[in-house]
Each structure stands twice: as C-alpha cells, then as structure tokens.
N, C-alpha and C positions, 0 to 999 in steps of 0.2 A: 521831548520824547515822547511819543505817541505810548498807549496803555494797551498793552493784549491781554486778549482773557482766554484760557485752555478750555474747550470744552473736551471732555473724555464721555465716551458712551457705552455700554454695553447690552445689549440684550437680556443677556442669561447671568444671572450671580457666580455663577457656575466659569465664566469666562475672568471673574475677579482672580481667581485661582492660578489662571496662568499669563500669558504674555501681553495681553490683550492691555492692561489698565499701563505698564512701565513701557510698552511703544507707542502708545498715543503721549503720554506725557513728554516722555524724551523728544520727542518731534518738535512739540511745543517749546519746547527749555532752545534747542536747537536754532529752529525760525528765529525765536526774539534776539536771541546772540546774533544771528547771521544778521538780520536788519534792523540792529539797533533799535528794540523796541522794550518796552517794560513789562513784564512778564507779572500780571498782578498774582499777589498770595492772597488777599484777604477776601476774594469770593470766587468759591469752590465751584466748580461748575462739573461736577460728577451725577451723572444718571446712570446708575449701576442698577443690572436687569430691568431695565425699561425698554419698550419698544418703541421705535419710530414709525412702525407701520400704520398706527391709525392715529398718529399727532399725540400718544402719551407724554414723549418728552415734552413735547413744547405748551401743551395743555396743564400738563400738572406735573412735571419733572422741572431739572434745575435750568433749563433751556428757557420754560415758560418764565421762569423767576429773570433770568437775563434780560429779555424782550421785554417783562415788565420794568424794571429797573431803566431799561433804556427809554422809554415812554415816559418815566417820569423825570427824567434827564438825570439821575444819579452815575447813569454812566456816559459819558461824554460823547459827541459826535468825533469821529475821526478815530476810535479804538477800534481796536481789530479783536474777531472773533477766529481763535485757530482750532481745526478739527483737523480729522484725518481724512476722511472723504466726505461727499456732500451726503451719502447713505447712512452717513451718524448723523446728519441735521434732519432727514427725512426720509422715510420710505412709502411715503402715502403716496396715491395716486398722483401723478405725474403733477397735472394743473394744481392740486392744491400744494404739493412740494414747493412747484415756482413760485407760488402765491406767499409759501412761507419766507423763500429765500430773498424776495422782492423787499417785503414787509421788513425784513431786519437789514437791508439794505438803505429803506428810505428812512430809516433811525439814524443814517449819517455811518453806520458799521461795514467795515469790510469785511468780509468773508473768506479765509484762504483756507484751502484744501491742500496737506501736508506732503499727500502721496505723490501729486502731480505740481505742486506748486502755483498753482491755477488762484487768481486775485477773482474774484465779484466784489462790485461796489456800483454804486448807480452812475458814476461814469462811465467805467466800462462798460455798461449795459447799452449808454446811449451812443458811446464811441463804436462798438463793438457788436454789430446786429448777430454774429456767429457766437460771441459769448452765451448769449442767450437760450440759442439753438444747441449747443454743446451741456449746458447744465441740465436742458430737458432732456436731452438723449441719456444723459448719465442716470437723472433720476426715474426715467421710465425702464432702465437695467434693472435699478434697486428695487423698483416696485414689481417688476415681473419676477425678480428673483424671490421677494417675498410671496407674492401669489401662488407659486410655484409649490414653495414648501408649507403654505397654509396649504393648500389644494393635496398636495400630499400626505400630510398630517391628519387632515378629514379623511383620505382614504384609508389611511392603516385604520384609524379607531372605527370606520365603519368596518370594515374585515374582521376587526376584535370582537367587535359587537353582536357579530355573526356567531361568533366561536366563543360566546360567553354562555353557553350553556355548558361547556364542556372544558372550558377554558378560563383561568383567569384574565380579565381584562388588563389589571394592572396588583401591581405588591400590594397598593393603597389600601386599608382594610379596617372594620370598626378595632378598638382598642384590646377588644377582650378575642382577637383572632390574631394568626401569623400564617405568612404563606410560605407554604412547601416548597421550595424551588425545585426540588429534586423529581415530587411526584407532582408539581405545579398544582396544587388545591391549598385551599385556605384549611389549617386544622385549629382547634379554640385551646386557649389557653385554661387549662382547669380551674386556676384558681380564680383567674379573672370572671370565668363564668359564674362562679359561685356567688361571687360579689353582684352579677347582674340579676343571678336569681334571687338572693336577699332584695336587694332594691325593689323589685317586683314584687313579691312576697309581702312586705313591710308597706309597701302604698295599698296593696288591695286590703290590708289588714287596719287601715287608715292612718297610718303612721306619715305626714307631714315631709316633706321635701328637705325645709331644713332642720328636722329633727335626724333625719336620715343621713343627712352630710357631717352634723354636729357626731351622731356617733360614730361614723364613719374616722372622721378626726381623732376624735379621742381615744379612737382602739388603733390608731397608726396604720389603717390600711394602707397601702399605698395606693395614689390615684394611677390612672392612667395618664403615659406620656410624658409632660415636662413639667406639668404642675406641682406645684410644692402640695399641695390640700385640695381638698374635694370642694367643689363651688354649687350650690343650687342648681345654677343653668345646665351644668352638665348632666346632672342626675335628669333634668327636663329632656334634656336631648335624649338619653339612653329612653327612656320612658316613651318616647312616641318617635324611635329609631325603629323602623321595619326592618333593619337588619336582624334583629333579634329573632327574629321569625325566618331569618334566612333570604329574604328579598333583598332585590337592590334595582336601585332605580337610574340608568345611565343617565349622562348632564352633557350637555355641550356648552360651549362659551357662545354668545353672542353680545355684538355690541349694540346697546338701544341707549339712544341719545348720549352717545359718546363715551357712555359706560360700560364697564364690563360686567357680563351677569351669565350664572350659570343656571342654564334652564333644562326640565328635564326633558329627554330625547329619545324616544321610541317607550314599547312596552316595559312595563316590570318584569324582571326578571326574578323566578320564582326558584327558591333551591339555590342559588348561586352561592351562599354562605351557608355554613353549617348551622342548622338551628338549636339556640342557647335556651329559649322560653316557648314553652305553648302556646300556639295562636289562641285558644281561648282565653288564655291568661291575657295578650296582648291586647284582646277586643274589648276585657273587661276593665281593662287600665284604660283604655280608650273612651269607654262609656262613662268611666268615674270622671274624666276631664270635662264631659262633652256634657252633665247634668252639674247641681248647685252639692252634688255630694261630694264636695273636695274634702279635703282633709285640713286638720287644723297648720294654718301657716303663719307667718310672723316673727319676729324677733325673740317670741316668747315660747314658741312651739316647743323648743326642748326642755319647757317647766312643767311642772306639776300641774293641775289644773284645778282650780279653787272655785271658782265660777261656773254652777249648774248651768248657766246662760254664755258662755267663753263663745263667744263666735257668730251666735244667732240673735242673742240678748239687742234690740233696737231701741232707739228713743220715738216718741210717741208724735215730736214733732217736726223733727229733720231727718230720721231713719239713721242716723248715725249710731255707731255702738256704743251701748249699753258697759262702760267697762269696770271694775271690780275697783274701790279705792279703799284704801284702809289708814288712816292716820295714826296708827299708834295701837300698843300694846291691850289698850285699857277700853279703845273704842271699838265697836262693831263696824264689820264691813259693810260699805254701803253701793249700789249701782250707781253712776254716774254717766251722764250723756258724755261721750270724750268728747264732741265739738264745743259745749259748754265748758268742759275743764280747761279746753284749751285757749278758752278765750274766742270760740269761733261764732259767739252770736246767738248760741240756742240759750234756753231756760235752765239755771242749775239748779235741779232738783234731786235729790236723792234719794233711793230707796233702798230699805235693809233687807241685804243678800240673803240674810238666815232665814228672813221670815218665808222670801219668796224660796227660796230652798225647802221648807220646810213646808209650805204648799202642792209645791212639784210634788213632791213624794205622798202626801195624803192623799192629792186629789188622782195618783199616778192612773188608777182604775178608770177614771172617767175619760182618761184619755184614750185609754185603750175602747170605752164603750160608742167615743164618738169619731173613732178611724172612720174616715169619707168611703163613700162608695166608688168603686169604679178609680181606672185610672186614665192620664192622661193620653187620648186616642192620637193626638200627633206623635208623642216621645215614642207608644205601641209599635205605630206604622213605621217608625225610621227602622226602631231595632228589629223587626220583622222583614222590612227591605235588606238591612243591611245581613242579615242571615242568610236571606235568600241569596245574596251577592256572593257571598262565599262559600255556598254548597255549589252554587253555579261554578263557580272559579275552582272548588277541588275537584267535583266530576270532570272538568276539561282537565286537570290534570290527571285524575285516573284514566281517562280514556287513552292520552296520549301513552301512558304507562303500559295499558294493555296491549296496543300497537305495539310497542317496541318489543313487548315479552313474545307476542307472536311471532316478531322476526328472529328474535333468540331470547332462549330462554337465560336468566339470569337471579342470584340468589338476592342481591342487589337492590335487583326491581321489584322483586316480587314485595320483598321487605318495605321499599317507598311504597308502593301499592297497599299493601297491608295497612301502614300508616294512614296514607290518605282516606282508606276505607272507614278506618274506626273515626276518623276527624269529620267524615260526612255522615256517618251515625250518631256520632254525639252531636252536631252543629243538626241534625234532622229531631232530635228529641227538644234540643231547647227550643227547636222552630215550631214544633206542637204546645210547647207552652204557651209561646209566645200567640199563637193563633189561638188558645181557649182564653186569654186573658183581651187580645182583640174583639173577639165576638160577643164575650158574655161581660163586659165589663159594667153593665147597668144594674147587675141582679149580683154582685160578686162582689165581697169586700175585700179589700186588697192586702191578700193574703200575706207578702214580705212585711208591710208595714206592720200589721198586726203579731205578725212573728218576732219582730225585731221589738216591739213593746213588750210581749210576753217573756221574753229573754230574761227581764229583770228579775221578774218574781217578785220579791218581797222590795220593795224599793227602799226601804229602811236598814237594809241590810247591804245595801251597795252604797261604794263611794262618789264623790263627786263626779270624778272622770269616767266612769261608766255610766252614770245617767247622762253625760253631756252627750258621750259619744251616740247613745241609741238615739237621743234627741236630736242629731245633727244628723242622721241618716231619714229621719223621716218629717222634718219639719223644715220650711225652707228660713223663719226666723221667729222671734217672739216677742212681739211688742209689747213693753212695761208701760203699760197704761197707767203714769202714777195718779193722774185725775180721777180716774175712777177704780183705782186701786185695782183692775184687773192686768192679767196677764193675756194676752191673745194669741195664740197659738196658728199660725198659717202654715196649713200642712204643705208637704210636695207636691207637685203636679198636680195644681188646680186652687183653685180659690177660696176653699172651705175651710173655716177657721174653727177652734174650740177656746171657749173662755174658761180661765180659773181665776176667781175671785180670792185674792191676798189679804184685803183690809177693807176699812168701811169708806167707802166712796167721801172725797172731800167736797163732792159737787151732788146738788140732785137730792 
C-alpha cells in the first residue's frame, strides 16, 4: 500500500479559524481511503500563515522539509503528495512554479490535486503533453491572481500614505498610544507617557538602562504589550524611537535574496503621533549615545559604586578594566586587571584602591588646573550640522503652517505654529553657543568640563559615586600605571592627559 502525505497550506493565520484547515484535511483522508493509500500521520505537512507567492513554503516551510526528506531517501519513491489545488503548492511565476512541480515528480512522488482529482507524475508528463500545458495554465492563473492582490494592496497603501498627514495609516502604534477609532486619531495613554518621560529623564541624569529596568521591575511597573517584565532591549528601543517626538517613518516590504525585509519608504511624516518627549531632550539622549559619555552598564549597574574609577580605570598593559577586588573584611580593597583575574594572560598586579581614591581627592585641584584648552573640532562641527538641519526642518514646518493659516484661521494651527517658533528660537540659542565654541576653541577653556569638575567643591566631602560620575563626564579613561605609580587621566574629545602620582615608582 503506497504512502500518502497530506499537505495543507493557508496564507494567513486567520484562515486557521475558518474552514480551510478542516476542508483540506478531510479531502486528503477521503482520497486516501478511496484509492487504497496509507495516509501518513507521523509527518505533519502544515504551512500555517505561509505564502506560496515567493516560494516561502518550498524554501522555509513544511513543503521544503518534505522535498529535503524525499531527496535524502526518507520518503520512498512511489509515495503520494495530496493537496487541495496547485495554488497550494506554488503561486510563484509560472516557470518557477512548474520547475517546482517537476522537481517533486522527478523524486518519484505523485502529486494529486484533490479539487479536480488531477494526477501529476513523470509518467503522465511523458505520456500526455497536455498535462504539462494544463498545469502551466492553472499556475499562471494563480500567479496572476496573487499579482493582482499584491498590486491592489500596494496601491491601497500608497493612497493611505498620501492621507497620512491627516489620517492614521493603520491602528498599529507605539505602546504608549492608542487609536481613537471614532475620531480617527492617536491618543496618549497618560500613565504610559509618564513612564516614557521617566526613562528619558533618568537617562539624561546618567542612569544606565540596566538600573532603569531594575527599578521599573522592583516597583512592579507593568510593561507595555505582552511582556511580563521590563527588558533592557526595550528601553534602548524607546530611547531610539522617533515616535516619541511625533515622527513616523513609513516602510514597505521588499524581497532581497529571497528574504523578506522592511525598508523605509517615502519621507518621514512629522506630527503623525502625539509628542510625549521634547525634541531637544531626544537630541540630547541621541548625542549622549553618540559620545563616550555613556551611563554605567553591566550586571552591577544597580549596585552602589565603591570604586572611584568604576568604568574608566584601565590596565596599562592590555587596556582591560581595572576592577575592584576585596578578599575579606580584614583586607583592603584592590584594583586588579579583569583579564589577569580571569586568567586571560595579562600580568596580575594589585593596586591599593584607598590610596588611589585618597590621591584623587587630594589632587582634585590639579585636575581643574590642567583642564585642556579647546574641544574636538569634528564633534563641534557635527553638532552644528545637526542643529542647522533641525532648524531648517522646523522652519519648513512653520512655513507650511503659515500657508495653512492664510487659507483658514485655526486655533490649533496657531498653537502648533507658536510651538514651532519657540523650538526654532531655542535651537537658535543652542546654535549661537555652538558657533562660539567652534570659532574660538583655540583660546578658551572648555567651560562645561571645567564646570563639571567645579561642581564637586571640596572633594573630601563627597562620596565615591559622585566623584566617579563627574570623572566619567570629563575623561575617557584613567590608566592605572602601577610601574610608574601614576594615574593617567585621558581627557575626552582629545589626546591631552593629566598625571597624578599616587606612590613611589617601582622602576627608574
């Protein structure tokens, strides 16, 4: 008794709720009983929500598994593949679809379409030339049907995009918003918007993503969507999502090298969503990520800082982190190369942490005196370019609003125009400051760096965490040179360094 394999496919998961699955399965059972075939129950050939338009089912779905097993000999020659119609097999271009059908038949498999009881195998193709012609006609019709649906869908989305400025494209929106179907507009969910605001404020204050996640979970703040807990990856997505400032980037699906990819399509639509974060705060967070002024990260991010060089102290030999190590209550904490401690091959050399901390507090004034002159021209120029682009964009938006007001007076338009004008003015002030720094970098101390250091006042009265936070804002790293017994502070935005002696050199 030959073995028959039932292949069931439907394009959308919603069809599973309908009659498609039952209908296709019952037809296979009935055909097997009528033709004395043993229907295989061990191998389930279900492609649920898988399209046959671009060979997704034959390359990545259950049909592809069936073909691979037949090629390896696990499915015997003379077996049957039962399917409702040829469009379940493929809706690709007729030539490609016909090639797929012939490939299956060459493996010794007989393909049966249950809607019309047609049989396809190599013997029939050789004996009846019209069998190949009829299968080609059926596949051409299936392909044209899918092409028509695809074209109509693209046209529908094209029309939706044209109306996107006044009407939502879709009900899909970020987790802090919801669609008001009656008014056809997005509305802010207040309690979730407060969480977004909190995430941005804590990020700008120097709190890392791990610490933000831990505090939200400890406070039992419910995450958006179906997740049970907050995750760092979602915090990162929120901080990078321009939807918080009201922007929306339309996308379309493209197939590149057989893979489905979403790619940007068309211009960014501004004011598509309600704004929950001021644009200058979003730019500040973006700038924070673009520089090395990063917040503390890692699995210990939520713990209190006990190492004044946490996150910035590095080994002079391998540039790995110098981490705090304490072997007990009676011993003093040491700084040790993380690579050496884990057996990574570097020299194991400990430095007394309390001595280092005391020297930094004692010679804080030297750091202030040796603040390097000037800042990086490249980073200043990049900041100026970004501000100029933001001003141009805001001015274009303002011009469009003025044009609309000339056509029809509107309180809403006047409010939006006033907001744009305030934003242009604010960016203008930022730009003036950036120009001043760009022009006069050779003769002027970097005021921000100096101001940060001066915030400490008397370093003897501040805790380790406060000292560490300020150092992370002004230096990229501190080389703990245990041979020369020095701390080499490498200033941000330049190659300048400042050295502090914390002991007597062991060499020279």
